[in-house]
N, C-alpha and C positions, 0 to 999 in steps of 0.2 A: 504494500500500500504506500502511495506517495505521501510524504510529509509536506504540509503546506502551511503558510502563514494565515492564521485565523484573524488576527487583529494586531494593530500597532498603536502604541500609546506613548505620550510624553507627559511629564509632570513639571510644568514650568516653575511652580512655586513648591518647594519642598514641603511635604506633609499635606498638601491640598489636592484637589481632585484631578483625575486623569483627563487628558484630551485625546480623543481618537483621531488617528491619521489614516488616510487612504494610502499614502506612500511617504517615503522618507529617503533622502539622499544621504547615505552614510559616507563619512570620510575617515581615512586612516588615523587610528589613534584617538578618535573622538567618539563621544556618546551621541545619542540622537540630539540634533540641534535643539537648543533651548530646554533640554531636560534638566530639571533641578537648577535652572539658571539663577533663580532667586531663592531666598530662604528667610524665615522669620526667626531672628536670633534673639537669645536672651539678652537682657540689658548688660550683663557683664561679659558677653562674648565680643571679642575684638577681632575684626577682619581687616587685613591690609589688602585693599583692592589691587594694588600693584604687585604684591607678592603673596597671593593667597596660598594657604596650606590646608591640607585635609584636617578637619576637626570632627570629633565624635558627635553623633546625633544628639547626645544629651546637651550639647551647647545650643541647640535649636528647639523651637516648638515642633513637635512631631507626634504622629498618631500613636506611637508606642506608649506615650504618657498623656497626651493631650487629645483625647478622642473627640472633643468638641469641634475640632477642625473639620471632621467629616460632615458637619452640618452645612458646610459651605460648598457651593459649586462655582468653580472659577474657570474663566477662559482668557487666554492671552493671545492677542493679535500681534505677531512679531513685526508686521509691517507698520502698524500705527503705534505700537508700544502700549496699547490700552489693555488693561485688565478689567474684566467684567466679573462682578461677584453677585451671586444669588443665594438666597436662603429661603427654604420652604417654598420654592418656586417663584419667589418674588425678587425682582432686581433691587439690590442694595446700593451698589456703587459701580461706576465706570470711571476709571482714571488712568492717565498715561503714566505708567510706572517709570518710564525712561526720562521724564523731566521732573524738575524739582517740585513743582506745585502738585503734580499728580502723585509723586512719590510721597509727599507729605500727607496728602489726603488718604492714601492707602495705609500709611503708617499710623495715622490717627484712628482709622477704622480698626486695625488689628489691636491697637492699644486698648480701645474700648471693648472689643470683642473678647479679649483675653485678660481683662482687668481683674478677674477673680484669681488669677494665678500669681503666686508670690514672685518676688525678685525684681519688681519694677517693670516699666513698660518695655515691650519688645522693640526691636528695630529691624526694618526690612533691608536686607543686604544683597549685594550683587558684586561679583568680581569678574570682569571680562575674561572670557576664555576658560573659566573655572566652572565645575559642577559641584553642587553641594550634595553629593551622593553619600550614602552610608558606607560604601565599599572603599576600603583602603587599597592601595596598589599591591597586587599579589607578586610574589617573588618570581613567578614564571611569566610576567607580562611586562610590557614596556610603557604602560599608561595606567592611570586610575580611572579613566573615562570609559566606562563599560556600557555595553548593551545587555540588558537582562532578558532572559527568555524563560518561559514557563510552558511545560507540556500539559495540555488540557486533559490528556488521559490520566496523568498523575493526580490532577485535581479531582477527577471523577473517582479514582481509587480511594482518595482521602475521603470523599463524600460517602463512599461505600462503608468504610469502617466507622465513620462518625455518625452515620444514620441520619444525616441532615444535608440539605442543599447548601453548597458553599459557593459564594460568588467569587469567581477568579480574580475580580478586582481587589480582593483583600491582599493579593500578592504584589500588586503595583509593579508589574513587569512592563517592559517595553514591547516585547514580541510574545504573543501567545500562538502556539502552533498545534495542529492536529495531524494524526496519522502515525505517530510513533507509539510503540508500546509504553504502558505506564512505567515510569522510573528509568526507562532506557537512557535518558539524558544524563543519568549519573555515571554512565560508562564513557561519556564523551570528553572527559577532562584531558586536555592536551591535544585533542583532535581539531582539525579544521572543518568548517562548515561552509558550503556554498549556500548563500541566502540571496535570492534574486540575482542582481548583478554584483553583489558584494561578496566578500569572503571574510569569515571571522574565525578566531581561534578561541576555544573554550578554555577558560583559565581556572574556574573554581565552581563549586556548588554554592548555592545561595542559602545561607543559614537564616532561619525565620525567627523573628522576635515578636514581642507582644503586640506590635502594630497590627498583625494579622487577626488578632482577637476582636478588632473593631469592625462592626458591620458597616460597610460603606454606604448603605442605604439609610439605616436608622441612627447611625453614629453611636450605637450602644456597644459596649464590650460584652459580647455574648457567646464566644466560642474560643476555648483555649487551644488554638491550633498547634503551637509548639509542643504542648503536652501530648496531644493526640499523636503527633508525628513521632515523638520519642517513645511513647508506650506501644504504639501499633506497628511502627516500622523501624524502630531502633536508631533513628536519626532525627534531626530537626531541619531537614533541607526540603526546599521546593524550588526547583528551577536552577539555572546556571547563569554565570556571568561570562561574557565574551568580549574580547577586544577586536576591533575592526583592523584587519591587516591588508585589505584591498577594498577601496571604496566603490560605491555604486548605488543605484536606485533599488529600493525594496518596496514592494507593493503587497497589499493583502491578496491572498491566493497564490503568491509566488511560491516556488518550491524551496524547501530547506533540505539540504543533502549532507549528512555526515560523510566525510571523506576519509577513506583509507589512505595510507601513505603513498601507495602506488597510483592513486587517483588525483593527487594534489597537483601534479604537473599538468593534468588536463584542465583543471579549473583555472590554472594560471593563464591559459590562453586568452588573449584579449577579445576573441570572438565568442568565447563561451560564457554563457550565463544561465541562470536558473529562473529567469522571469517566465511566468506562465502565459502561454498563448493558447488559443482555442485548439484543442486536440493534441496539445504537446505532452511530452513525457520527459522526466528528468533523465 
């Protein structure tokens, strides 16, 4: 059975809602454009925009601790720089995050929205070229800017043992795919993948934290997914991280192909790609 891309997402503001994409142009050593470009930092968190460094997620507001964030639905227009915020289906604010006035309006909104949390008002941060991802650079990679992938068959197997429907959005992946056996992605570490017109290398499994306990629809902490994973499967992983080693366009329904070592020279051909066309096969 062919493995295909089911959906593609980015998360422009760390901890806030996903944005679905029909396609994305991946670049070598980079994450999905605008993914975790912004973050809501604690008052004591210091960011040097000129020389940003990875910081643990505890330095930011995030779903693992601040489930109230799931009440908001946000959209970011990278062309205009405008962030749209909705709550309970009602538009709350639209402001240009890329200019000082709009940035101040958004920061004031988050300060009020998160006023019950200790430590002083948060500040909205950005560092050009940086991503506020949870993942640190792995020793077997050349970057910390990863694309995260989740196998929907693994999510369904987790549903089976949990006895309840599980929204894949809990895992906040960039790429969800269909067609692979459940948990087979855990055998891909170190392998290359053809993905549409791009090529990726799998660098690690994705360990899951309490953020997955938060229901993305209700904003309630209602299911201890890390515990279920540990008790039922003996690990706490769902999905994998990958670095982009050859850029290119990726679209929903494109093929994903794990490559054996003897196949990698084929995928390196400039004329070869795994973009799906009518009647095509990988």
